[in-house]
Every structure is written in structure tokens, then in C-alpha cells.
C-alpha positions, -999 to +999 in steps of 0.1 A: -489+429-426-502+457-403-468+463-387-450+470-419-440+505-428-457+518-460-436+542-481-454+569-500-431+584-526-415+578-560-390+550-567-359+574-565-369+585-530-374+549-519-340+539-532-323+569-515-341+560-482-330+524-484-294+534-491-294+558-461-308+531-439-281+507-450-253+532-442-267+541-408-251+523-379-221+508-398-188+511-378-167+514-410-176+529-444-158+536-476-149+572-481-175+575-508-203+560-486-192+584-457-194+614-481-229+603-492-239+599-455-228+634-446-240+650-478-206+661-491-183+652-520-160+621-519-131+643-531-133+663-499-132+631-477-102+618-497-085+652-493-088+649-455-075+614-456-044+625-476-039+653-451-041+627-423-071+643-406-090+611-411-073+578-405-079+551-432-076+513-428-080+484-451-110+461-449-104+423-452-118+426-487-091+451-496-112+483-497-101+515-480-125+522-451-127+548-424-140+547-388-174+564-389-173+577-353-139+593-357-147+608-391-180+622-379-162+638-349-137+654-373-165+665-396-183+682-367-152+702-358-149+714-394-186+725-393-180+744-360-150+762-374-171+772-404-147+756-429-160+761-465-176+731-483-183+713-451 
């Protein structure tokens, strides 16, 4: 019991922390989950998918997913260019 991490905060903060921990380290994410991870809107992620800046694939369950490493690399280039909303 001593090795367990104790969370001090309200329930909303706990849920947000759990969701962030869940997304961290996943090789593929849905565009919505990726947007949540980078703190941006899903619409902007879908825009870049439509513009073919981010490559999408289909998961075995049928969902649209993107490669997190590739999408993060693209997102970093947008930030460096100073693109609005990123």
C-alpha cells in the first residue's frame, strides 16, 4: 500500500489525469484522441488528414486511426512555423 501513488485533487482532475495516462504511449490513436493529447481541436486534426498532411489508416475494429509519431512530428513542424491554432 505504501508504493501506491496518492492523488490529491478533485474528481475531474483525476479523470483527466487517467485519460492522459491512457493515451500516452499508444502507437495509434483516433484523431479525436490525438487532438485531446496535443490540446487542440479534432476539427483541425481532421483538416490536416483531408489535406493529406497526416496519413490515416483503419484499425481492425473499423475506426480511423493515425500514427502518433508521424502526427506528432507534423504537429511540431506546424508549431515551429508559427501556424495559427497550433
